[in-house]
C-alpha positions as CSV (number, residue, x, y, z in Angstrom):
1,M,28.4,9.1,-37.6
2,I,32.2,8.8,-37.5
3,N,32.3,11.7,-34.9
4,K,29.7,10.0,-32.8
5,E,31.6,6.7,-32.9
6,K,34.9,8.5,-31.9
7,M,33.1,10.3,-29.1
8,L,31.6,7.0,-27.7
9,C,35.0,5.3,-28.0
10,G,36.6,8.2,-26.2
11,V,34.0,8.1,-23.4
12,F,34.6,4.3,-23.1
13,L,38.4,4.7,-22.9
14,F,38.0,7.5,-20.4
15,L,35.9,5.3,-18.2
16,I,38.1,2.3,-18.3
17,L,41.3,4.4,-17.8
18,Q,39.9,5.9,-14.6
19,T,41.8,4.4,-11.7
20,G,41.9,4.6,-7.9
21,K,44.7,4.5,-5.3
22,I,45.6,2.3,-2.3
23,A,47.4,4.1,0.5
24,G,48.1,3.3,4.1
25,V,50.6,2.5,6.8
26,V,52.6,-0.6,7.8
27,L,52.9,-1.1,11.6
28,D,55.0,-3.4,13.8
29,V,53.0,-6.3,15.1
30,E,54.6,-6.1,18.6
31,T,54.9,-2.4,19.3
32,G,52.5,-0.8,16.8
33,S,55.2,1.6,15.6
34,P,55.4,2.5,11.8
35,L,57.9,0.5,9.8
36,P,60.0,2.1,7.0
37,K,61.4,0.3,4.0
38,V,58.8,-2.4,3.9
39,K,57.5,-3.7,0.5
40,V,53.8,-3.7,0.1
41,W,52.2,-5.4,-2.9
42,I,48.8,-6.2,-4.5
43,E,48.4,-10.0,-4.9
44,E,46.3,-9.9,-8.0
45,T,48.3,-7.4,-10.1
46,G,51.8,-7.4,-8.6
47,Q,51.8,-3.6,-8.2
48,S,54.0,-2.6,-5.2
49,A,55.4,0.2,-3.2
50,I,58.0,0.7,-0.4
51,T,57.0,2.4,2.8
52,D,58.7,5.8,3.6
53,K,60.4,6.8,6.9
54,N,57.0,7.1,8.6
55,G,55.7,3.7,7.4
56,N,53.4,5.2,4.8
57,F,52.9,3.8,1.3
58,E,50.9,4.6,-1.8
59,I,50.1,2.4,-4.8
60,P,48.6,4.6,-7.6
61,K,46.8,3.7,-10.8
62,V,44.9,0.7,-9.5
63,Y,41.9,-0.3,-11.6
64,P,38.5,-0.5,-9.8
65,G,38.0,-3.9,-8.1
66,I,38.5,-5.9,-5.0
67,Y,42.0,-6.9,-4.0
68,T,44.3,-8.5,-1.4
69,V,47.2,-6.3,-0.2
70,S,50.2,-7.9,1.5
71,A,53.4,-7.1,3.2
72,K,56.1,-9.0,5.0
73,I,56.7,-7.8,8.6
74,K,59.7,-9.3,10.4
75,G,59.5,-12.4,8.2
76,V,55.8,-13.0,8.6
77,K,53.4,-12.3,5.7
78,I,50.4,-10.0,6.7
79,S,47.5,-9.6,4.3
80,V,44.3,-7.5,4.1
81,S,41.7,-9.0,1.8
82,G,38.6,-7.4,0.4
83,V,40.2,-4.1,-0.3
84,L,37.7,-2.2,-2.5
85,V,39.1,0.3,-5.0
86,L,36.9,2.8,-6.8
87,Q,37.5,5.3,-9.6
88,N,39.3,8.5,-8.5
89,L,39.2,7.6,-4.9
90,T,41.9,6.6,-2.4
91,T,41.3,3.4,-0.3
92,T,43.2,3.6,3.0
93,I,44.3,0.5,4.9
94,T,46.6,-0.5,7.8
95,L,48.9,-3.5,7.6
96,G,50.1,-5.0,10.9
97,G,49.9,-3.2,14.1
98,V,48.8,-4.4,17.6
99,K,45.1,-5.2,17.6
100,V,42.8,-6.1,20.5
101,V,39.3,-7.5,20.8
102,T,38.7,-7.5,24.6
103,A,38.1,-3.8,25.1
104,T,35.2,-3.5,22.7
105,K,34.4,-7.0,21.4
106,E,35.6,-5.7,18.0
107,L,39.1,-6.2,16.6
108,R,40.7,-2.8,16.5
109,R,44.2,-1.1,16.8
110,I,45.3,-0.8,20.3
111,E,45.9,2.9,20.0
112,E,42.4,3.6,18.8
113,V,40.4,1.6,21.4
114,P,38.9,3.5,24.3
115,A,40.7,1.5,27.0
116,I,44.2,1.1,28.5
117,C,45.4,-2.2,27.0
118,E,48.5,-4.3,26.8
119,V,49.2,-7.3,24.6
120,I,51.8,-10.1,25.0
121,N,52.1,-12.3,21.9
122,Y,53.5,-15.8,21.7
123,S,56.9,-14.7,20.2
124,Q,57.4,-12.6,23.3
125,I,56.2,-15.5,25.6
126,L,58.8,-17.8,23.9
127,E,61.8,-15.4,23.9
128,R,61.2,-14.4,27.5
129,G,60.8,-18.0,28.7
130,Y,57.4,-17.4,30.3
131,E,55.8,-20.7,31.4
132,T,52.6,-19.4,32.9
133,V,50.2,-16.5,32.4
134,A,51.3,-15.2,35.8
135,D,54.9,-14.9,34.6
136,A,53.7,-12.6,31.8
137,L,51.4,-10.4,33.9
138,Q,54.2,-9.7,36.4
139,M,56.1,-7.7,33.8
140,L,53.3,-5.3,32.9
141,P,52.7,-1.8,34.3
142,G,49.8,-1.4,36.7
143,F,49.9,-5.1,37.8
144,H,51.6,-6.7,40.7
145,L,51.3,-10.3,41.8
146,I,52.1,-12.1,45.0
147,T,51.8,-15.8,45.7
148,D,51.6,-18.3,48.6
149,H,53.0,-20.9,46.1
150,V,49.5,-22.3,45.5
151,N,47.4,-19.3,44.4
152,Y,48.3,-15.9,42.9
153,E,46.8,-12.7,44.2
154,I,46.9,-10.1,41.5
155,G,46.9,-6.4,42.5
156,V,45.8,-3.6,40.1
157,R,46.7,0.1,40.6
158,G,47.2,-0.1,44.4
159,I,44.4,-2.5,45.1
160,N,44.8,-6.2,46.1
161,G,41.9,-8.4,46.9
162,G,43.6,-9.6,50.1
163,L,43.1,-12.8,52.1
164,R,41.9,-15.7,49.9
165,A,41.0,-13.3,47.0
166,E,42.7,-15.6,44.4
167,S,42.9,-12.7,41.9
168,R,39.1,-12.2,41.7
169,I,39.4,-8.4,41.2
170,V,39.9,-9.1,37.5
171,K,37.9,-11.1,35.0
172,L,39.8,-14.0,33.4
173,M,38.6,-15.3,30.1
174,L,39.6,-17.8,27.4
175,D,38.7,-16.1,24.1
176,G,35.8,-14.2,25.9
177,R,34.6,-17.2,28.0
178,W,34.8,-16.7,31.7
179,V,36.9,-19.4,33.3
180,A,37.0,-18.5,37.0
181,F,36.4,-21.1,39.8
182,R,32.9,-19.9,40.6
183,P,32.7,-20.8,44.3
184,S,35.4,-18.3,45.2
185,S,35.4,-16.4,41.8
186,G,39.1,-17.1,42.0
187,N,41.4,-17.3,38.9
188,F,43.9,-20.0,38.1
189,L,47.0,-18.2,36.7
190,S,49.7,-20.8,36.9
191,Y,50.5,-24.1,35.0
192,E,47.0,-25.4,35.7
193,L,45.3,-22.7,33.5
194,I,46.3,-23.6,29.9
195,P,49.4,-25.0,28.2
196,I,51.5,-21.9,27.5
197,D,52.4,-22.9,23.9
198,V,48.9,-22.9,22.7
199,I,48.4,-19.2,23.5
200,D,48.5,-16.8,20.5
201,R,48.3,-13.6,22.7
202,I,47.3,-12.4,26.1
203,E,45.2,-9.2,26.1
204,T,44.9,-7.2,29.2
205,V,42.7,-4.2,30.1
206,R,43.5,-2.1,33.1
207,G,40.4,-0.2,34.4
208,P,36.7,-0.8,34.4
209,I,35.2,-3.2,31.8
210,S,31.9,-4.2,33.5
211,A,30.0,-2.3,30.9
212,L,30.6,-5.2,28.6
213,Y,31.4,-8.2,30.9
214,G,29.4,-7.5,34.0
215,A,30.4,-8.8,37.5
216,N,34.1,-9.1,38.3
217,A,35.4,-7.2,35.3
218,Y,36.2,-4.9,38.2
219,L,39.7,-3.4,38.0
220,G,40.5,-5.1,34.7
221,A,40.2,-8.1,32.4
222,I,42.6,-10.7,31.1
223,N,41.6,-12.4,27.9
224,I,43.7,-15.3,26.7
225,I,43.4,-15.8,22.9
226,P,44.5,-19.4,21.9
227,K,46.1,-20.1,18.5
228,D,44.2,-21.4,15.5
229,G,45.3,-24.7,14.1
230,E,46.3,-23.1,10.8
231,K,48.8,-21.0,12.6
232,I,50.4,-23.9,14.5
233,N,50.3,-26.2,11.4
234,G,51.9,-29.2,13.1
235,F,52.3,-31.1,16.4
236,F,54.9,-30.3,19.0
237,V,56.1,-31.6,22.4
238,R,57.8,-29.6,25.2
239,L,60.1,-31.0,27.9
240,S,61.2,-28.9,30.8
241,R,63.4,-29.4,33.8
242,K,63.6,-27.1,36.8
243,S,65.9,-26.8,39.8
244,P,66.8,-26.3,42.6
245,Y,64.0,-24.7,44.7
246,E,61.3,-25.8,42.3
247,K,62.8,-29.2,41.4
248,G,60.7,-31.1,38.9
249,Y,59.6,-31.3,35.3
250,L,57.0,-30.2,32.8
251,I,55.7,-32.3,29.9
252,S,53.3,-30.8,27.3
253,F,52.1,-31.3,23.8
254,F,50.3,-29.0,21.4
255,G,49.3,-29.1,17.9
256,G,46.8,-28.0,15.2
257,K,45.9,-28.1,11.6
258,K,43.4,-26.7,9.1
259,I,41.9,-29.3,6.9
260,G,39.5,-27.9,4.4
261,A,37.0,-25.6,6.2
262,V,37.7,-27.2,9.6
263,D,40.4,-25.9,12.0
264,F,41.4,-27.7,15.1
265,V,43.8,-27.3,18.1
266,I,44.6,-29.7,20.9
267,A,47.1,-29.3,23.9
268,G,47.8,-30.6,27.3
269,S,50.5,-30.4,30.0
270,K,51.5,-32.2,33.2
271,C,53.9,-30.9,35.8
272,K,55.5,-32.0,39.1
273,F,57.5,-29.6,41.2
274,D,58.9,-29.9,44.7
275,R,59.2,-26.6,46.6
276,S,60.4,-28.2,49.9
277,G,63.1,-26.5,52.0
278,L,61.6,-23.0,52.4
279,G,61.3,-21.4,55.8
280,I,59.5,-18.5,57.5
281,P,61.1,-15.1,57.0
282,E,62.4,-13.4,60.1
283,I,60.3,-10.3,59.5
284,S,57.1,-12.3,60.1
285,P,55.3,-11.6,63.4
286,E,55.0,-15.3,64.1
287,Y,58.7,-16.1,63.2
288,L,59.6,-17.4,66.6
289,K,56.7,-19.9,66.6
290,Y,57.9,-21.4,63.2
291,S,61.6,-20.6,63.3
292,D,62.6,-24.3,63.3
293,E,60.1,-25.2,60.5
294,I,60.8,-25.7,56.8
295,S,58.4,-26.8,54.1
296,K,58.3,-30.5,53.6
297,N,56.7,-32.7,51.0
298,D,55.7,-29.4,49.3
299,I,54.6,-31.0,46.0
300,S,52.7,-29.3,43.2
301,Q,51.2,-31.4,40.3
302,P,49.1,-29.2,38.1
303,V,47.4,-30.5,34.9
304,S,45.9,-28.5,32.0
305,M,44.2,-29.4,28.8
306,Y,42.6,-27.4,26.0
307,C,41.0,-28.2,22.6
308,K,39.2,-26.2,19.9
309,V,37.4,-27.0,16.7
310,K,36.3,-24.2,14.3
311,S,34.5,-24.4,11.0
312,K,33.4,-21.8,8.5
313,I,29.6,-21.6,8.0
314,S,28.4,-19.4,5.2
315,S,29.4,-15.8,6.1
316,G,30.2,-16.8,9.7
317,F,31.7,-19.6,11.8
318,L,31.0,-22.2,14.5
319,E,33.5,-22.8,17.2
320,V,33.5,-25.3,20.1
321,D,36.3,-25.2,22.7
322,A,36.9,-27.0,26.0
323,N,39.4,-26.6,28.9
324,Y,40.3,-28.7,32.0
325,S,42.4,-27.3,34.9
326,L,43.6,-29.3,37.9
327,L,45.2,-27.3,40.7
328,D,46.9,-29.9,43.0
329,A,49.4,-28.5,45.4
330,F,50.5,-28.7,49.1
331,G,50.0,-25.4,50.8
332,E,52.6,-24.8,53.5
333,Y,51.7,-21.1,53.8
334,K,47.9,-21.2,53.8
335,D,46.3,-19.2,56.5
336,W,44.4,-22.2,58.1
337,G,47.4,-24.6,58.3
338,I,50.9,-23.1,58.2
339,M,53.7,-25.6,58.0
340,T,51.5,-28.7,58.8
341,H,53.1,-30.6,55.9
342,E,49.8,-32.3,55.0
343,N,47.8,-29.4,53.7
344,R,46.9,-30.4,50.1
345,L,44.6,-28.4,47.9
346,S,43.2,-30.3,44.9
347,L,40.5,-28.6,42.8
348,Y,39.4,-29.2,39.2
349,N,37.8,-26.6,37.0
350,A,36.4,-27.5,33.6
351,G,34.3,-25.9,30.9
352,V,33.1,-26.1,27.3
353,G,32.0,-23.2,25.1
354,V,30.0,-22.9,21.8
355,K,30.3,-19.8,19.7
356,L,28.2,-19.1,16.7
357,K,29.2,-15.8,15.0
358,F,27.8,-14.0,11.9
359,P,28.2,-10.4,10.8
360,L,24.9,-9.3,12.3
361,F,24.5,-11.6,15.3
362,R,26.4,-13.8,17.7
363,F,25.4,-16.5,20.1
364,Y,27.5,-17.9,22.9
365,Y,26.9,-20.8,25.3
366,S,29.2,-22.2,28.0
367,Y,28.9,-24.9,30.6
368,S,31.4,-25.1,33.5
369,E,31.9,-27.1,36.7
370,G,34.4,-27.5,39.4
371,A,34.9,-29.1,42.8
372,P,37.6,-30.7,45.1
373,T,39.0,-34.0,44.0
374,K,39.4,-37.0,46.3
375,F,42.9,-35.8,47.1
376,D,41.8,-32.5,48.7
377,H,43.0,-32.7,52.4
378,L,43.2,-29.7,54.8
379,D,45.4,-30.1,57.8
380,I,44.9,-27.3,60.3
381,G,47.6,-28.6,62.7
382,S,45.3,-30.8,64.9
383,D,46.5,-34.1,66.1
384,I,42.9,-35.4,66.3
385,Y,41.4,-34.7,62.9
386,W,41.9,-33.3,59.4
387,E,39.3,-31.4,57.3
388,L,37.4,-32.6,54.3
389,R,35.7,-30.0,52.1
390,D,32.5,-30.7,50.3
391,F,31.5,-28.0,47.8
392,G,31.3,-27.4,44.1
393,Y,29.4,-25.8,41.3
394,S,27.9,-26.2,37.8
395,S,26.9,-23.3,35.6
396,H,25.2,-22.4,32.3
397,D,25.9,-19.1,30.6
398,F,24.0,-17.8,27.5
399,T,24.8,-14.7,25.5
400,F,23.1,-13.2,22.5
401,E,24.4,-10.1,20.6
402,I,23.4,-8.0,17.7
403,A,26.1,-6.0,16.0
404,K,26.0,-3.4,13.2
405,S,29.3,-2.0,11.9
406,T,30.0,0.6,9.2
407,R,33.0,2.9,8.5
408,K,31.4,5.6,10.7
409,Y,29.9,3.7,13.6
410,N,29.6,0.4,15.4
411,L,26.6,-0.6,17.4
412,L,26.4,-3.6,19.8
413,L,23.4,-4.7,21.7
414,G,23.6,-7.7,24.0
415,A,21.9,-9.8,26.7
416,D,23.1,-12.6,28.8
417,Y,21.8,-15.0,31.4
418,S,23.9,-17.0,34.0
419,H,22.6,-19.9,36.0
420,D,25.0,-21.1,38.7
421,D,24.1,-24.1,41.0
422,E,26.4,-23.9,44.1
423,N,26.9,-26.7,46.5
424,L,27.9,-24.5,49.4
425,L,30.9,-25.3,51.5
426,T,30.5,-27.9,54.3
427,V,33.5,-28.9,56.3
428,Y,33.7,-32.5,57.7
429,S,36.3,-33.6,60.2
430,I,38.1,-37.0,59.6
431,L,39.5,-38.4,62.8
432,K,43.2,-39.3,62.8
433,R,42.8,-41.5,65.9
434,D,40.1,-42.8,68.2
435,Y,38.4,-40.0,70.0
436,G,35.6,-40.4,72.5
437,E,32.9,-42.7,71.0
438,N,34.4,-42.3,67.5
439,E,37.1,-44.4,65.9
440,A,40.0,-43.3,63.6
441,G,38.7,-42.6,60.1
442,D,35.2,-41.7,61.2
443,T,33.6,-38.6,59.6
444,V,32.2,-36.0,62.0
445,L,30.3,-32.8,61.3
446,L,31.5,-30.4,64.0
447,D,29.7,-27.3,62.8
448,P,26.2,-28.4,61.7
449,P,24.0,-28.0,59.8
450,P,25.2,-28.1,56.2
451,L,24.4,-25.1,54.2
452,G,23.1,-27.1,51.2
453,D,22.6,-25.9,47.7
454,T,21.9,-22.4,46.4
455,V,21.2,-21.1,42.9
456,F,22.9,-17.8,41.7
457,R,21.0,-16.3,38.8
458,N,22.0,-13.1,36.8
459,V,20.4,-11.3,33.9
460,G,22.4,-8.6,32.1
461,V,21.6,-6.3,29.2
462,Y,24.2,-4.0,27.6
463,L,24.5,-1.4,24.8
464,Q,27.7,0.0,23.2
465,F,27.9,2.7,20.5
466,M,31.2,3.6,18.9
467,G,31.5,6.5,16.5
468,F,34.5,7.2,14.1
469,T,35.6,10.4,12.4
470,R,38.9,11.2,10.8
471,R,40.3,12.5,14.1
472,L,38.0,11.4,16.9
473,N,36.7,8.0,18.0
474,F,34.2,7.9,20.9
475,I,32.4,5.3,22.9
476,A,29.2,5.4,25.0
477,G,27.5,2.5,26.6
478,G,26.4,0.8,29.7
479,R,25.2,-2.4,31.3
480,F,22.5,-3.3,33.7
481,D,22.7,-6.5,35.9
482,R,20.0,-8.0,38.0
483,H,21.0,-10.8,40.5
484,N,18.8,-12.8,42.6
485,I,21.0,-12.5,45.7
486,Y,23.0,-9.3,45.7
487,G,20.6,-7.1,43.7
488,N,21.1,-4.6,40.8
489,A,24.2,-3.0,39.4
490,L,24.5,-0.3,36.7
491,S,27.9,0.1,34.9
492,P,28.1,3.1,32.5
493,R,31.1,3.8,30.2
494,L,32.2,6.9,28.2
495,G,35.4,7.5,26.3
496,F,37.1,9.6,23.7
497,V,40.2,8.8,21.5
498,Y,41.7,11.8,19.7
499,K,44.2,11.3,16.9
500,I,46.5,14.2,17.2
501,S,48.6,13.0,14.3
502,Q,49.4,9.7,12.7
503,N,51.7,8.9,15.6
504,D,50.1,10.6,18.5
505,F,46.9,9.6,20.4
506,L,45.1,11.1,23.4
507,K,42.5,9.1,25.4
508,L,40.0,10.4,28.0
509,L,38.0,7.6,29.6
510,Y,35.4,7.1,32.3
511,G,33.9,3.8,33.5
512,S,32.1,2.2,36.4
513,S,32.5,-1.5,37.4
514,F,31.6,-3.8,40.2
515,K,32.8,-7.0,42.0
516,A,30.1,-9.3,43.1
517,P,30.5,-11.2,46.5
518,A,31.7,-14.7,45.8
519,P,29.6,-17.6,47.2
520,T,32.4,-18.4,49.7
521,Q,32.2,-14.8,51.0
522,L,28.4,-15.0,51.4
523,F,28.0,-18.5,52.6
524,T,30.8,-20.5,54.1
525,K,31.8,-22.4,57.3
526,K,34.9,-21.9,59.3
527,I,37.8,-24.2,58.5
528,K,39.3,-23.7,61.9
529,S,38.6,-21.8,65.1
530,G,38.8,-18.1,64.5
531,G,38.7,-18.7,60.7
532,I,36.7,-16.9,58.0
533,M,32.9,-17.1,58.1
534,G,30.4,-16.2,55.4
535,N,28.4,-13.0,55.5
536,P,25.1,-13.2,53.5
537,D,24.6,-9.4,53.9
538,L,27.7,-8.5,51.8
539,K,27.1,-6.1,48.9
540,P,29.0,-5.7,45.7
541,E,32.0,-3.4,45.6
542,F,31.7,-0.5,43.1
543,A,34.5,1.4,41.3
544,H,34.4,4.6,39.4
545,I,37.6,5.3,37.4
546,V,38.8,8.3,35.2
547,E,41.8,7.8,33.0
548,L,43.9,10.1,30.8
549,N,46.3,8.5,28.4
550,Y,48.8,9.9,25.8
551,S,50.8,7.7,23.5
552,R,53.4,8.5,20.8
553,K,54.7,5.8,18.4
554,L,57.6,6.6,16.0
555,P,59.8,4.2,14.0
556,K,61.9,2.3,16.5
557,F,60.8,4.4,19.4
558,G,57.6,5.1,21.4
559,Y,56.2,5.9,24.8
560,D,52.9,6.4,26.7
561,F,51.7,7.8,30.0
562,T,48.4,7.1,31.9
563,L,47.0,9.1,34.8
564,Y,44.2,7.6,36.7
565,F,41.9,8.4,39.6
566,M,39.8,5.7,41.2
567,R,37.0,5.8,43.7
568,I,35.8,2.6,45.4
569,F,32.7,2.1,47.4
570,N,31.7,-0.9,49.7
571,Y,35.3,-2.0,50.0
572,I,35.4,-5.4,51.7
573,E,37.6,-5.8,54.8
574,F,38.0,-8.8,57.1
575,I,37.0,-8.1,60.7
576,P,37.5,-10.3,63.8
577,K,33.9,-11.0,65.0
578,G,32.0,-13.7,66.9
579,G,34.9,-16.1,67.4
580,G,35.9,-15.9,63.7
581,T,36.8,-13.5,60.9
582,I,34.0,-12.1,58.8
583,A,34.1,-10.0,55.6
584,E,32.2,-6.7,55.8
585,N,31.6,-3.7,53.5
586,R,33.3,-1.0,55.5
587,S,35.5,1.4,53.6
588,K,35.6,3.9,50.8
589,I,38.8,4.0,48.8
590,S,40.5,6.7,46.7
591,A,43.5,5.8,44.5
592,V,45.5,8.0,42.2
593,G,48.6,7.1,40.1
594,L,50.7,7.3,37.0
595,E,51.7,4.5,34.6
596,C,54.2,4.7,31.8
597,G,55.8,2.6,29.2
598,S,58.4,3.0,26.3
599,Y,60.2,1.0,23.8
600,F,63.4,1.5,21.7
601,E,64.9,-0.6,18.9
602,R,68.2,-0.4,17.2
603,N,69.7,-3.1,15.0
604,R,69.7,-6.2,17.1
605,I,68.8,-4.6,20.4
606,K,65.2,-4.0,21.7
607,V,64.5,-2.3,25.0
608,R,61.1,-2.0,26.7
609,A,60.7,-0.1,29.9
610,F,57.7,0.4,32.2
611,G,56.9,2.0,35.5
612,A,54.0,2.7,37.8
613,T,53.5,4.8,41.0
614,G,50.4,5.4,43.0
615,I,48.7,5.1,46.3
616,A,45.4,3.9,47.6
617,R,43.9,5.1,50.9
618,T,40.7,4.8,52.8
619,D,38.6,7.9,53.6
620,E,40.1,7.7,57.1
621,G,43.6,8.1,55.6
622,E,44.9,4.6,56.0
623,E,47.1,3.3,53.3
624,L,46.2,-0.1,51.8
625,G,48.7,-2.9,52.0
626,L,49.9,-5.7,49.8
627,Y,50.9,-3.4,46.9
628,P,54.1,-1.4,46.3
629,R,54.0,2.3,45.9
630,F,56.5,2.2,43.0
631,T,57.6,-0.3,40.4
632,F,59.9,0.1,37.5
633,G,61.0,-2.6,35.0
634,T,62.9,-3.1,31.8
635,I,63.1,-5.9,29.3
636,L,66.3,-5.9,27.2
637,S,66.7,-8.3,24.3
638,Y,69.6,-8.9,21.9
639,S,69.6,-11.2,18.8
640,L,72.7,-12.7,17.2
641,N,73.1,-15.6,14.8
642,G,69.8,-17.4,15.6
643,L,70.1,-16.8,19.4
644,K,68.1,-14.4,21.5
645,L,69.2,-13.2,25.0
646,V,66.6,-11.4,27.1
647,L,67.2,-9.7,30.5
648,E,64.2,-8.8,32.6
649,M,64.5,-6.6,35.7
650,K,61.7,-5.3,37.9
651,Y,62.3,-3.0,40.9
652,V,59.6,-3.3,43.6
653,S,59.5,-0.8,46.4
654,K,58.7,-1.7,50.0
655,I,55.2,-3.2,50.6
656,K,53.0,-2.6,53.6
657,A,52.1,-5.9,55.3
658,S,48.7,-7.4,55.3
659,P,46.1,-6.3,57.9
660,S,46.1,-9.7,59.6
661,N,49.9,-9.7,60.0
662,I,49.8,-6.1,61.4
663,R,47.3,-7.3,64.0
664,E,49.6,-10.2,64.8
665,N,52.4,-7.7,65.2
666,G,50.5,-6.0,68.0
667,G,49.0,-3.4,65.7
668,E,52.4,-2.0,64.7
669,I,52.7,-1.3,60.9
670,Y,55.7,-2.8,59.2
671,Y,56.8,-3.1,55.5
672,L,58.3,-5.9,53.5
673,P,61.7,-4.8,52.0
674,Q,62.2,-3.6,48.5
675,Y,63.7,-6.0,45.9
676,L,64.9,-6.4,42.3
677,L,63.4,-9.3,40.4
678,T,65.9,-10.3,37.7
679,N,65.5,-13.1,35.1
680,L,67.8,-14.0,32.2
681,T,66.6,-16.1,29.2
682,L,68.5,-17.6,26.3
683,T,66.4,-18.9,23.4
684,T,67.2,-20.3,20.0
685,E,65.1,-18.5,17.5
686,R,64.5,-21.6,15.3
687,L,66.5,-24.8,14.8
688,R,66.1,-27.5,12.3
689,L,67.1,-30.8,13.8
690,L,65.6,-34.3,13.1
691,K,64.5,-34.5,9.5
692,G,64.4,-30.7,9.3
693,R,61.6,-30.3,11.9
694,K,61.3,-27.1,13.9
695,A,62.9,-27.0,17.3
696,Y,63.5,-24.5,20.1
697,F,65.8,-24.5,23.1
698,I,65.1,-22.3,26.1
699,C,67.3,-21.7,29.1
700,K,66.0,-19.4,31.9
701,L,67.6,-18.2,35.1
702,F,65.1,-16.9,37.7
703,E,65.8,-14.4,40.5
704,I,69.5,-14.2,39.8
705,A,69.7,-11.0,42.0
706,G,68.5,-13.0,45.0
707,S,65.2,-14.1,46.6
708,H,62.7,-11.7,48.2
709,I,59.8,-11.7,50.7
710,E,56.1,-11.4,49.8
711,P,53.2,-10.4,52.1
712,G,51.4,-13.2,53.8
713,F,48.6,-13.7,56.3
714,E,48.0,-14.9,59.9
715,G,51.4,-13.7,61.1
716,V,53.5,-15.3,58.4
717,D,55.1,-13.7,55.4
718,I,56.2,-15.8,52.4
719,P,59.7,-16.3,50.9
720,S,60.1,-16.5,47.1
721,L,61.5,-19.6,45.6
722,G,64.9,-17.9,45.1
723,P,67.5,-18.4,42.4
724,R,66.8,-21.4,40.1
725,F,66.9,-22.4,36.5
726,S,64.6,-24.0,33.8
727,L,65.7,-25.9,30.7
728,S,63.1,-26.4,28.0
729,F,63.2,-28.1,24.6
730,I,60.3,-27.8,22.1
731,H,60.4,-30.1,19.1
732,E,58.0,-30.8,16.2
733,I,56.8,-34.3,16.2
């Protein structure tokens, strides 16, 4: 009996003394590189370990159970909860690192997702003095932006959407919700989009992503992830002053809290800038016509607002968010009215989204609308009349997804429906003076009849499967879209990510995507004689892209390279026809290029460098314009005693002029000169002023190496704003 009791006691002691192990790696939240000499601890037991030179750690002799493991990375506590430890087994986790959700709709490490991604977080936005999303995108490889000082035209890998494209070759989202101005499918990228201080991070994908997001996730996607109220934990105001070639101010507020199970965020901004005093560059074909002209009354008054409420429900959450954007700016370089001094574009775009998310299913709904405001006023240079635009839209979007995720695979099945009511563009002429039988102020329809309303409907279904092994991650999926106007589209996707070692990754990716014709491309009236007309026979543009990426990330140093080949079908060009200009599917495009990036850290110094080179040509051998063949940039930051100094430089090679400007130049090809974009920012890392409240001071100098010239249209190229400064002060209320 005694022996039996001893044996049972021994078995019991053996069982309770069996332990497991927690091991893993700690990664930098900005670069993804492994971090040495970081303390990692278990919240419940206090057991801890220090990471080795490769960022690895190991905590042995942990009793079976569920734990929370934490580490402090650059002063910020990072935790992983729900860590399950079993007897005689090792549980592996990753603390920190750069994670993205846009590429797969699942939050994963950027090195492991089957896409070419970049992330800009708020700390980088703050220290570099970025005031708009466009500012941030300009300093990424594979992107190049030009502007007419009203809209931005984003180019990706040698391709720019061209005349009135308004950056529609990428899909712009607020936390997964499409926020384009639907009539043109254009994207607001400046102050009118969202208050910059409410952004947690900007995720970008270069390459095809229509397999998840459908139309217009064509050459990439930009997903702006706002902060949660818990992260803001207070209320702040920002005051900014700018001068001399963008004289004006910015006033914004942002704040958020978590109270119980409810998290909320609210933010808004109002700006007023004056860009008057700019002329027409001498390189422009129409320089002699406008040589005595300078921009006058060139005022921009954008407004943006954003709010979000999020509440935990059982094992999931409910989130409601809303945004309002007002683009209100005079356009002295718009193709229909150059230097008329009365050309005012005033458009609002607003939306609200509802997100219900549980582990096995998700439901999304969004409503959006937009139209010109009463201040919209197009002056084409006539002394008889000015133009009034009547158009707008309202849309409803529904998405339902089923997701199943395990350690070995992830399965996503989704379906969405979009219903878009478009009030198609009608242009009325408002008489400036008495004319014939009409009196000044009368409204005249010079180009009847109105096009009326049209409904755009799209149904999409998609499937995504991701598999995970110790060394290899792979993805296979696709999407089918059926549209009531432009027909069907199929977007397949296939990718492999091979983990060569803990620090080395290799990606091989293929995808297809498409860009749908915008309502203004299909159905529109000319604003002026010879202007752009709609073409209801337009078809979607399709892209097929193959990418090969290698990345290596070591403590304090890392680099990556991406090779890509792109083939585009049904490329849209603008052709003079029938007394106007009409868009037609005419060309096939081939593009090939190389993108690279690197980072280096030593003590107080951080260096990031990036570059891209490539070329895009038609099958007839003609090089596309509006995009540089080569760009190279570097971001150098230095920290000392609570101050941070950041120097940004981007070299841009010569750029081929737009097709319309080459036509105005008698058909002779010309190039805009190369330039070096140079900005310098000084930021206080954190001050404590009134009653110990948080405060930041930001001083930024723009274009300190001098101004440059960007491609324009209708015979006129566009000067940049030139050297100027911005002073900003952010303070907790």
